[in-house]
FITI-437169 format. One record per atom (N, C-alpha, C): atom name; chain; x, y, z; residue in one letter; residue number from 1. Coordinates in steps of 0.05 Angstrom, whole numbers, always signed. Atoms other than C-alpha are relative to their C-alpha. Layout:
BEGIN
SITE atom mol      x      y      z type seq
SITE   CA   A      X      Y      Z    a NUM
...
***
This chain:
BEGIN
SITE atom mol      x      y      z type seq
SITE    N   A     +4    +28     +6    m   1
SITE   CA   A  +1272  +6241   +987    m   1
SITE    C   A    -14    -15    +22    m   1
SITE    N   A    +13    +14    -22    s   2
SITE   CA   A  +1250  +6220  +1056    s   2
SITE    C   A    -30     +5     +0    s   2
SITE    N   A    +29     -6     +0    s   3
SITE   CA   A  +1182  +6254  +1046    s   3
SITE    C   A    -14    -19    -20    s   3
SITE    N   A    +12    +20    +19    f   4
SITE   CA   A  +1170  +6207   +986    f   4
SITE    C   A     -4    -26    +14    f   4
SITE    N   A     +3    +25    -14    r   5
SITE   CA   A  +1182  +6147  +1031    r   5
SITE    C   A    -23     +2    +20    r   5
SITE    N   A    +22     -3    -19    i   6
SITE   CA   A  +1134  +6174  +1083    i   6
SITE    C   A    -27     -2    -15    i   6
SITE    N   A    +24     +1    +15    d   7
SITE   CA   A  +1081  +6185  +1030    d   7
SITE    C   A     -6    -28    -10    d   7
SITE    N   A     +4    +27     +9    r   8
SITE   CA   A  +1092  +6116  +1002    r   8
SITE    C   A     -9    -19    +23    r   8
SITE    N   A     +8    +15    -23    k   9
SITE   CA   A  +1087  +6085  +1071    k   9
SITE    C   A    -28     +6     +8    k   9
SITE    N   A    +28     -8     -7    a  10
SITE   CA   A  +1024  +6125  +1085    a  10
SITE    C   A    -20    -12    -20    a  10
SITE    N   A    +18    +12    +20    i  11
SITE   CA   A   +993  +6100  +1020    i  11
SITE    C   A     -3    -30     +5    i  11
SITE    N   A     +1    +29     -5    i  12
SITE   CA   A  +1011  +6028  +1035    i  12
SITE    C   A    -16     -6    +25    i  12
SITE    N   A    +15     +3    -25    g  13
SITE   CA   A   +985  +6035  +1106    g  13
SITE    C   A    -30     +5     -4    g  13
SITE    N   A    +29     -6     +6    g  14
SITE   CA   A   +920  +6066  +1080    g  14
SITE    C   A    -13    -23    -15    g  14
SITE    N   A    +11    +23    +15    i  15
SITE   CA   A   +910  +6009  +1031    i  15
SITE    C   A     -4    -23    +19    i  15
SITE    N   A     +2    +22    -19    f  16
SITE   CA   A   +923  +5959  +1086    f  16
SITE    C   A    -25     +4    +19    f  16
SITE    N   A    +24     -6    -17    i  17
SITE   CA   A   +871  +5993  +1132    i  17
SITE    C   A    -26     -4    -15    i  17
SITE    N   A    +24     +4    +16    l  18
SITE   CA   A   +820  +5995  +1076    l  18
SITE    C   A     -6    -29     -5    l  18
SITE    N   A     +4    +29     +4    a  19
SITE   CA   A   +831  +5921  +1062    a  19
SITE    C   A    -11    -13    +26    a  19
SITE    N   A    +10    +11    -25    l  20
SITE   CA   A   +820  +5905  +1136    l  20
SITE    C   A    -29     +8     +4    l  20
SITE    N   A    +28     -8     -3    i  21
SITE   CA   A   +756  +5946  +1137    i  21
SITE    C   A    -18    -16    -19    i  21
SITE    N   A    +15    +16    +20    g  22
SITE   CA   A   +733  +5909  +1074    g  22
SITE    C   A     -5    -28    +10    g  22
SITE    N   A     +3    +27    -11    v  23
SITE   CA   A   +745  +5842  +1106    v  23
SITE    C   A    -19     +0    +24    v  23
SITE    N   A    +18     -2    -23    a  24
SITE   CA   A   +710  +5863  +1170    a  24
SITE    C   A    -28     +4     -9    a  24
SITE    N   A    +27     -3    +11    l  25
SITE   CA   A   +650  +5887  +1131    l  25
SITE    C   A    -11    -25    -12    l  25
SITE    N   A     +9    +25    +13    a  26
SITE   CA   A   +646  +5823  +1091    a  26
SITE    C   A     -8    -20    +22    a  26
SITE    N   A     +7    +19    -21    i  27
SITE   CA   A   +647  +5782  +1155    i  27
SITE    C   A    -26     +9    +14    i  27
SITE    N   A    +24    -10    -14    w  28
SITE   CA   A   +595  +5827  +1189    w  28
SITE    C   A    -25     -4    -17    w  28
SITE    N   A    +24     +2    +17    l  29
SITE   CA   A   +548  +5824  +1129    l  29
SITE    C   A     -8    -29     -6    l  29
SITE    N   A     +7    +28     +6    t  30
SITE   CA   A   +549  +5748  +1124    t  30
SITE    C   A     -9    -14    +25    t  30
SITE    N   A    +13    +14    -23    d  31
SITE   CA   A   +502  +5726  +1180    d  31
SITE    C   A    +18     -1    +24    d  31
SITE    N   A    -16     -3    -24    d  32
SITE   CA   A   +544  +5751  +1238    d  32
SITE    C   A    +28    -12     -2    d  32
SITE    N   A    -27     +9     +4    g  33
SITE   CA   A   +608  +5724  +1207    g  33
SITE    C   A     +6    -28     +9    g  33
SITE    N   A     -5    +27    -10    m  34
SITE   CA   A   +599  +5653  +1230    m  34
SITE    C   A     +5    -19    -24    m  34
SITE    N   A     -8    +19    +21    r  35
SITE   CA   A   +621  +5592  +1192    r  35
SITE    C   A    -24    -14    -13    r  35
SITE    N   A    +22    +15    +12    p  36
SITE   CA   A   +577  +5554  +1143    p  36
SITE    C   A     -6    -26    +15    p  36
SITE    N   A     +9    +25    -13    a  37
SITE   CA   A   +537  +5497  +1173    a  37
SITE    C   A     +7    -23    -18    a  37
SITE    N   A     -6    +24    +17    p  38
SITE   CA   A   +558  +5428  +1150    p  38
SITE    C   A    -26    -13     -9    p  38
SITE    N   A    +23    +15     +8    d  39
SITE   CA   A   +508  +5390  +1109    d  39
SITE    C   A     +1    -28    +13    d  39
SITE    N   A     +1    +26    -13    f  40
SITE   CA   A   +486  +5325  +1139    f  40
SITE    C   A    -25    -15    -10    f  40
SITE    N   A    +24    +16     +5    t  41
SITE   CA   A   +437  +5268  +1127    t  41
SITE    C   A     -3    -18    +24    t  41
SITE    N   A     +6    +16    -24    a  42
SITE   CA   A   +404  +5233  +1186    a  42
SITE    C   A    -29    -11     -3    a  42
SITE    N   A    +27    +11     +0    t  43
SITE   CA   A   +342  +5192  +1200    t  43
SITE    C   A    -12     +4    +27    t  43
SITE    N   A    +14     -5    -25    t  44
SITE   CA   A   +291  +5212  +1252    t  44
SITE    C   A    -10    -27    +12    t  44
SITE    N   A    +11    +24    -12    l  45
SITE   CA   A   +261  +5162  +1301    l  45
SITE    C   A    -25    -10    -15    l  45
SITE    N   A    +24     +7    +15    d  46
SITE   CA   A   +199  +5163  +1256    d  46
SITE    C   A     +8    -11    -28    d  46
SITE    N   A     -9    +11    +25    g  47
SITE   CA   A   +242  +5139  +1197    g  47
SITE    C   A     +2    +20    -23    g  47
SITE    N   A     -2    -21    +20    e  48
SITE   CA   A   +243  +5206  +1160    e  48
SITE    C   A    +29     +8     -4    e  48
SITE    N   A    -27     -8     +6    e  49
SITE   CA   A   +309  +5222  +1125    e  49
SITE    C   A     +0    +30     -2    e  49
SITE    N   A     -3    -29     +0    v  50
SITE   CA   A   +330  +5294  +1137    v  50
SITE    C   A    +28     +8     -6    v  50
SITE    N   A    -27    -12     +4    s  51
SITE   CA   A   +388  +5337  +1114    s  51
SITE    C   A     -3    +30     +1    s  51
SITE    N   A     +1    -30     -3    l  52
SITE   CA   A   +406  +5410  +1123    l  52
SITE    C   A    -11    +12    -25    l  52
SITE    N   A    +10    -12    +25    s  53
SITE   CA   A   +392  +5424  +1050    s  53
SITE    C   A    -30     -1     -3    s  53
SITE    N   A    +29     +1     +0    d  54
SITE   CA   A   +319  +5405  +1063    d  54
SITE    C   A    -11    +26    +11    d  54
SITE    N   A     +9    -24    -14    y  55
SITE   CA   A   +314  +5469  +1104    y  55
SITE    C   A    +12    +26    -10    y  55
SITE    N   A    -13    -23    +12    e  56
SITE   CA   A   +348  +5517  +1057    e  56
SITE    C   A    -19    +24     +2    e  56
SITE    N   A    +15    -24     -3    g  57
SITE   CA   A   +325  +5588  +1071    g  57
SITE    C   A    -16     +2    +26    g  57
SITE    N   A    +15     +1    -26    r  58
SITE   CA   A   +297  +5569  +1140    r  58
SITE    C   A    +20     -2    +23    r  58
SITE    N   A    -17     +3    -23    p  59
SITE   CA   A   +327  +5575  +1209    p  59
SITE    C   A     -3    -28    +12    p  59
SITE    N   A     -1    +27    -12    v  60
SITE   CA   A   +347  +5509  +1242    v  60
SITE    C   A    +15     +1    +26    v  60
SITE    N   A    -14     +4    -25    m  61
SITE   CA   A   +365  +5492  +1313    m  61
SITE    C   A     +6    -29     +3    m  61
SITE    N   A     -8    +27     -4    i  62
SITE   CA   A   +404  +5429  +1327    i  62
SITE    C   A     +9     -2    +29    i  62
SITE    N   A     -5     +3    -29    s  63
SITE   CA   A   +404  +5407  +1400    s  63
SITE    C   A    +10    -28     +5    s  63
SITE    N   A    -11    +26     -8    f  64
SITE   CA   A   +451  +5350  +1419    f  64
SITE    C   A     -6     -4    +29    f  64
SITE    N   A    +10     +5    -27    w  65
SITE   CA   A   +424  +5317  +1482    w  65
SITE    C   A     +3    -29     +7    w  65
SITE    N   A     -1    +27    -10    a  66
SITE   CA   A   +423  +5254  +1524    a  66
SITE    C   A    -21     -3    +22    a  66
SITE    N   A    +21     +4    -20    t  67
SITE   CA   A   +369  +5223  +1568    t  67
SITE    C   A    +11     +1    +29    t  67
SITE    N   A    -12     -1    -26    n  68
SITE   CA   A   +418  +5220  +1627    n  68
SITE    C   A    +13    +27     +7    n  68
SITE    N   A    -11    -27     -3    c  69
SITE   CA   A   +435  +5295  +1621    c  69
SITE    C   A    -22    +17    +13    c  69
SITE    N   A    +21    -16    -13    p  70
SITE   CA   A   +395  +5335  +1673    p  70
SITE    C   A     -6    +26    -13    p  70
SITE    N   A     +5    -26    +14    s  71
SITE   CA   A   +404  +5401  +1636    s  71
SITE    C   A    -16     -5    -25    s  71
SITE    N   A    +14     +6    +24    c  72
SITE   CA   A   +380  +5368  +1572    c  72
SITE    C   A    -30     -5     +6    c  72
SITE    N   A    +28     +6     -7    v  73
SITE   CA   A   +317  +5342  +1606    v  73
SITE    C   A    -14    +25     +9    v  73
SITE    N   A    +12    -25     -9    r  74
SITE   CA   A   +304  +5410  +1639    r  74
SITE    C   A     -7    +18    -24    r  74
SITE    N   A     +5    -18    +23    e  75
SITE   CA   A   +307  +5445  +1571    e  75
SITE    C   A    -22     -9    -19    e  75
SITE    N   A    +21    +10    +18    i  76
SITE   CA   A   +255  +5401  +1537    i  76
SITE    C   A    -25    +18     -1    i  76
SITE    N   A    +23    -18     +3    p  77
SITE   CA   A   +196  +5447  +1556    p  77
SITE    C   A     +7    +26    -16    p  77
SITE    N   A     -8    -23    +15    k  78
SITE   CA   A   +235  +5506  +1527    k  78
SITE    C   A     +2     -6    -30    k  78
SITE    N   A     -1     +9    +28    l  79
SITE   CA   A   +248  +5467  +1463    l  79
SITE    C   A    -28     -3    -11    l  79
SITE    N   A    +28     +3     +9    i  80
SITE   CA   A   +174  +5450  +1459    i  80
SITE    C   A    -12    +27     -6    i  80
SITE    N   A    +10    -28     +4    h  81
SITE   CA   A   +158  +5524  +1467    h  81
SITE    C   A    +10    +12    -26    h  81
SITE    N   A    -11    -10    +26    l  82
SITE   CA   A   +205  +5543  +1410    l  82
SITE    C   A    -13    -13    -23    l  82
SITE    N   A    +13    +14    +22    h  83
SITE   CA   A   +176  +5490  +1366    h  83
SITE    C   A    -29     +9     -5    h  83
SITE    N   A    +28     -8     +3    e  84
SITE   CA   A   +104  +5509  +1380    e  84
SITE    C   A     -3    +29     -8    e  84
SITE    N   A     +1    -28     +7    t  85
SITE   CA   A   +118  +5583  +1372    t  85
SITE    C   A     +9     +6    -28    t  85
SITE    N   A    -13     -8    +25    y  86
SITE   CA   A   +160  +5583  +1309    y  86
SITE    C   A     -1    -20    -23    y  86
SITE    N   A     -1    +21    +21    a  87
SITE   CA   A   +151  +5518  +1270    a  87
SITE    C   A    -18     +8    -23    a  87
SITE    N   A    +18     -7    +22    e  88
SITE   CA   A    +92  +5544  +1230    e  88
SITE    C   A    +10    +23    -16    e  88
SITE    N   A    -12    -23    +15    k  89
SITE   CA   A   +134  +5605  +1210    k  89
SITE    C   A    +25     -9    -15    k  89
SITE    N   A    -23    +10    +16    g  90
SITE   CA   A   +189  +5560  +1181    g  90
SITE    C   A    +23    -10    +16    g  90
SITE    N   A    -22     +9    -17    f  91
SITE   CA   A   +233  +5543  +1241    f  91
SITE    C   A     +0    -31     +2    f  91
SITE    N   A     -2    +29     -4    e  92
SITE   CA   A   +259  +5472  +1246    e  92
SITE    C   A    +19     -6    +23    e  92
SITE    N   A    -15     +9    -24    l  93
SITE   CA   A   +284  +5439  +1310    l  93
SITE    C   A     +6    -29     -3    l  93
SITE    N   A     -8    +28     +1    l  94
SITE   CA   A   +324  +5375  +1308    l  94
SITE    C   A    +14     -6    +26    l  94
SITE    N   A    -12     +9    -25    a  95
SITE   CA   A   +339  +5341  +1375    a  95
SITE    C   A    +16    -25     -6    a  95
SITE    N   A    -18    +21     +8    v  96
SITE   CA   A   +399  +5296  +1365    v  96
SITE    C   A    +10    -14    +25    v  96
SITE    N   A    -10    +16    -23    a  97
SITE   CA   A   +409  +5242  +1418    a  97
SITE    C   A    +27    -12     -7    a  97
SITE    N   A    -27     +9     +6    v  98
SITE   CA   A   +482  +5224  +1423    v  98
SITE    C   A     +1    -31     -1    v  98
SITE    N   A     -1    +29     +5    s  99
SITE   CA   A   +505  +5154  +1404    s  99
SITE    C   A     +2    -18    +25    s  99
SITE    N   A     -3    +16    -24    y 100
SITE   CA   A   +521  +5130  +1474    y 100
SITE    C   A    -26     -3    +16    y 100
SITE    N   A    +27     +2    -13    d 101
SITE   CA   A   +448  +5139  +1495    d 101
SITE    C   A    -15    -23    -13    d 101
SITE    N   A    +15    +22    +12    p 102
SITE   CA   A   +409  +5074  +1485    p 102
SITE    C   A    -25     +9    -13    p 102
SITE    N   A    +23    -10    +16    i 103
SITE   CA   A   +356  +5083  +1432    i 103
SITE    C   A    -26     -5    +14    i 103
SITE    N   A    +25     +4    -14    n 104
SITE   CA   A   +302  +5052  +1475    n 104
SITE    C   A     -6    +21    +21    n 104
SITE    N   A     +4    -22    -19    r 105
SITE   CA   A   +313  +5106  +1528    r 105
SITE    C   A     -7    +25    -15    r 105
SITE    N   A     +7    -24    +16    v 106
SITE   CA   A   +311  +5160  +1474    v 106
SITE    C   A    -29     -1     -9    v 106
SITE    N   A    +28     +3     +9    e 107
SITE   CA   A   +246  +5133  +1446    e 107
SITE    C   A    -20     +3    +23    e 107
SITE    N   A    +17     -2    -23    s 108
SITE   CA   A   +216  +5126  +1515    s 108
SITE    C   A     -3    +29    +10    s 108
SITE    N   A     +1    -27     -9    m 109
SITE   CA   A   +234  +5197  +1535    m 109
SITE    C   A    -16    +18    -20    m 109
SITE    N   A    +15    -15    +20    r 110
SITE   CA   A   +207  +5225  +1470    r 110
SITE    C   A    -30     -3     +4    r 110
SITE    N   A    +29     +5     -5    e 111
SITE   CA   A   +140  +5192  +1484    e 111
SITE    C   A     -9    +12    +27    e 111
SITE    N   A     +7    -10    -27    d 112
SITE   CA   A   +139  +5209  +1559    d 112
SITE    C   A     -2    +30     +1    d 112
SITE    N   A     -1    -29     +0    r 113
SITE   CA   A   +157  +5282  +1547    r 113
SITE    C   A    -16    +13    -23    r 113
SITE    N   A    +16    -10    +22    e 114
SITE   CA   A   +113  +5288  +1485    e 114
SITE    C   A    +14    +21    -17    e 114
SITE    N   A    -16    -18    +16    m 115
SITE   CA   A   +167  +5319  +1442    m 115
SITE    C   A    -12     +2    -28    m 115
SITE    N   A    +13     -3    +26    p 116
SITE   CA   A   +132  +5347  +1380    p 116
SITE    C   A    +19     +4    -24    p 116
SITE    N   A    -20     -6    +21    y 117
SITE   CA   A   +196  +5362  +1341    y 117
SITE    C   A    +14    -26     -8    y 117
SITE    N   A    -14    +23    +11    k 118
SITE   CA   A   +241  +5315  +1302    k 118
SITE    C   A    +23     -8    +19    k 118
SITE    N   A    -20    +12    -17    v 119
SITE   CA   A   +285  +5269  +1344    v 119
SITE    C   A    +16    -20    -16    v 119
SITE    N   A    -18    +17    +14    i 120
SITE   CA   A   +346  +5235  +1316    i 120
SITE    C   A    +18    -15    +20    i 120
SITE    N   A    -20    +15    -16    h 121
SITE   CA   A   +389  +5180  +1348    h 121
SITE    C   A    +25     -2    -17    h 121
SITE    N   A    -24     -1    +15    d 122
SITE   CA   A   +459  +5193  +1324    d 122
SITE    C   A    +17    -25     +4    d 122
SITE    N   A    -13    +26     -7    s 123
SITE   CA   A   +478  +5119  +1329    s 123
SITE    C   A    +27     -4    -12    s 123
SITE    N   A    -26     +3    +13    e 124
SITE   CA   A   +537  +5124  +1281    e 124
SITE    C   A    +17    +25     +2    e 124
SITE    N   A    -15    -25     -4    d 125
SITE   CA   A   +561  +5193  +1304    d 125
SITE    C   A     +3    +17    -25    d 125
SITE    N   A     -3    -16    +24    g 126
SITE   CA   A   +550  +5223  +1235    g 126
SITE    C   A     -5    +29     +5    g 126
SITE    N   A     +5    -28     -6    m 127
SITE   CA   A   +519  +5287  +1260    m 127
SITE    C   A    +20    +12    +19    m 127
SITE    N   A    -20     -9    -19    s 128
SITE   CA   A   +566  +5292  +1318    s 128
SITE    C   A    +26     +7    -14    s 128
SITE    N   A    -24     -5    +15    q 129
SITE   CA   A   +625  +5287  +1271    q 129
SITE    C   A     -3    +25    -19    q 129
SITE    N   A     +5    -23    +18    a 130
SITE   CA   A   +594  +5337  +1221    a 130
SITE    C   A     +3    +26    +15    a 130
SITE    N   A     +0    -25    -16    f 131
SITE   CA   A   +589  +5388  +1278    f 131
SITE    C   A    +25     +1    +18    f 131
SITE    N   A    -26     -3    -14    g 132
SITE   CA   A   +661  +5380  +1302    g 132
SITE    C   A     +5    -20    +22    g 132
SITE    N   A     -6    +21    -19    g 133
SITE   CA   A   +658  +5317  +1343    g 133
SITE    C   A    -14     +5    +27    g 133
SITE    N   A    +15     -5    -24    v 134
SITE   CA   A   +604  +5334  +1394    v 134
SITE    C   A     -1    -25    +17    v 134
SITE    N   A     +1    +22    -19    r 135
SITE   CA   A   +610  +5289  +1455    r 135
SITE    C   A    -15     +7    +26    r 135
SITE    N   A    +13     -9    -25    l 136
SITE   CA   A   +582  +5331  +1512    l 136
SITE    C   A    -27    +12     -5    l 136
SITE    N   A    +27    -10     +3    t 137
SITE   CA   A   +510  +5351  +1523    t 137
SITE    C   A     -7    +18    +24    t 137
SITE    N   A    +12     -8    +25    p 138
SITE   CA   A   +474  +5396  +1518    p 138
SITE    C   A    +20    +16    -17    p 138
SITE    N   A    -15    -17    +19    t 139
SITE   CA   A   +508  +5426  +1456    t 139
SITE    C   A    -21     +9    -20    t 139
SITE    N   A    +21    -12    +17    t 140
SITE   CA   A   +466  +5473  +1414    t 140
SITE    C   A    +13    +16    -23    t 140
SITE    N   A     -8    -16    +24    f 141
SITE   CA   A   +475  +5502  +1344    f 141
SITE    C   A    -25    +12    -11    f 141
SITE    N   A    +21    -13    +15    v 142
SITE   CA   A   +430  +5553  +1311    v 142
SITE    C   A    +11     +8    -27    v 142
SITE    N   A     -9     -5    +28    i 143
SITE   CA   A   +435  +5558  +1236    i 143
SITE    C   A    -19    +21    -12    i 143
SITE    N   A    +16    -22    +12    s 144
SITE   CA   A   +411  +5621  +1200    s 144
SITE    C   A    -13    -10    -26    s 144
SITE    N   A    +12     +7    +26    p 145
SITE   CA   A   +366  +5619  +1138    p 145
SITE    C   A    +21     +0    -22    p 145
SITE    N   A    -21     -1    +20    g 146
SITE   CA   A   +430  +5633  +1100    g 146
SITE    C   A    +20    -24     +2    g 146
SITE    N   A    -16    +24     -2    g 147
SITE   CA   A   +461  +5567  +1124    g 147
SITE    C   A    +25     +3    +16    g 147
SITE    N   A    -24     -4    -16    r 148
SITE   CA   A   +511  +5595  +1173    r 148
SITE    C   A     -6     -4    +30    r 148
SITE    N   A     +3     +4    -29    i 149
SITE   CA   A   +522  +5576  +1246    i 149
SITE    C   A     +3    +27    +14    i 149
SITE    N   A     -1    -26    -12    v 150
SITE   CA   A   +504  +5639  +1284    v 150
SITE    C   A     +0     -2    +31    v 150
SITE    N   A     -1     +4    -29    y 151
SITE   CA   A   +500  +5609  +1354    y 151
SITE    C   A     +9    -28     +5    y 151
SITE    N   A    -10    +26     -8    q 152
SITE   CA   A   +538  +5552  +1385    q 152
SITE    C   A     +6     +1    +30    q 152
SITE    N   A     -4     +0    -29    k 153
SITE   CA   A   +538  +5533  +1458    k 153
SITE    C   A     +2    -28    +11    k 153
SITE    N   A     -3    +25    -16    l 154
SITE   CA   A   +563  +5476  +1501    l 154
SITE    C   A    -10     +8    +28    l 154
SITE    N   A    +13     -7    -25    g 155
SITE   CA   A   +519  +5477  +1563    g 155
SITE    C   A    -27    +11     -5    g 155
SITE    N   A    +27    -11     +2    d 156
SITE   CA   A   +452  +5509  +1577    d 156
SITE    C   A     -1    +22    -21    d 156
SITE    N   A     +2    -22    +20    p 157
SITE   CA   A   +431  +5550  +1516    p 157
SITE    C   A    -13    +24    +11    p 157
SITE    N   A    +13    -25     -6    d 158
SITE   CA   A   +411  +5622  +1521    d 158
SITE    C   A    -25     +3    -17    d 158
SITE    N   A    +24     +1    +16    f 159
SITE   CA   A   +339  +5615  +1498    f 159
SITE    C   A    -10    +28     -8    f 159
SITE    N   A     +8    -27     +7    e 160
SITE   CA   A   +327  +5690  +1499    e 160
SITE    C   A    +15     +9    -25    e 160
SITE    N   A    -16     -8    +23    q 161
SITE   CA   A   +384  +5701  +1450    q 161
SITE    C   A    -10    -16    -25    q 161
SITE    N   A    +10    +16    +22    i 162
SITE   CA   A   +358  +5644  +1406    i 162
SITE    C   A    -26    +11    -10    i 162
SITE    N   A    +26    -12     +8    e 163
SITE   CA   A   +288  +5674  +1406    e 163
SITE    C   A     +4    +26    -15    e 163
SITE    N   A     -5    -25    +14    r 164
SITE   CA   A   +316  +5742  +1386    r 164
SITE    C   A     +8     -6    -29    r 164
SITE    N   A     -7     +7    +27    h 165
SITE   CA   A   +348  +5709  +1325    h 165
SITE    C   A    -25     -9    -16    h 165
SITE    N   A    +24    +10    +13    l 166
SITE   CA   A   +283  +5673  +1308    l 166
SITE    C   A    -19    +22     -7    l 166
SITE    N   A    +19    -22     +4    q 167
SITE   CA   A   +241  +5735  +1316    q 167
SITE    C   A    +10    +18    -23    q 167
SITE    N   A    -11    -16    +22    r 168
SITE   CA   A   +288  +5774  +1270    r 168
SITE    C   A     -3    -13    -27    r 168
SITE    N   A     +2    +14    +26    w 169
SITE   CA   A   +287  +5721  +1216    w 169
SITE    C   A    -28     -6     -8    w 169
SITE    N   A    +27    +10     +6    l 170
SITE   CA   A   +214  +5701  +1220    l 170
SITE    C   A    -22    +21     +2    l 170
SITE    N   A    +21    -21     -3    s 171
SITE   CA   A   +178  +5767  +1231    s 171
SITE    C   A     -6    +13    -27    s 171
***
């Protein structure tokens, strides 16, 4: 009788292990297992209304920044490089200035630094709230063509890792 219990336990254990493997595979196969990106609607400094659904099937990078953030200012040339290298292939870069940054300083820096990508002033914290209440800069999100957040970083982003994602998706 005890051998029946062992067999039954082994069967239940095997089913449990198979279920875990199935869950792990499902996570692995869905864009690195990251969470879906929140949809949002925002207006660029040029007056263009944008939302995540506008970029369906395309990779998107969202960079929260501030004019008084030295790291944010230092990364502008790298953001320009990403935009110039990948925009024609379908990549979209949205630079989101946080609400506490005065809009006149954001506009001035955009002009002075010749930022060719879309710049948004998150005056009502809509995007910040959509992405979990972002308050510190720089904070970076990379969204896969499948609409999932595959990279998230508070602090200086790893541009090499971001480029590897873009090369994989856009080649």
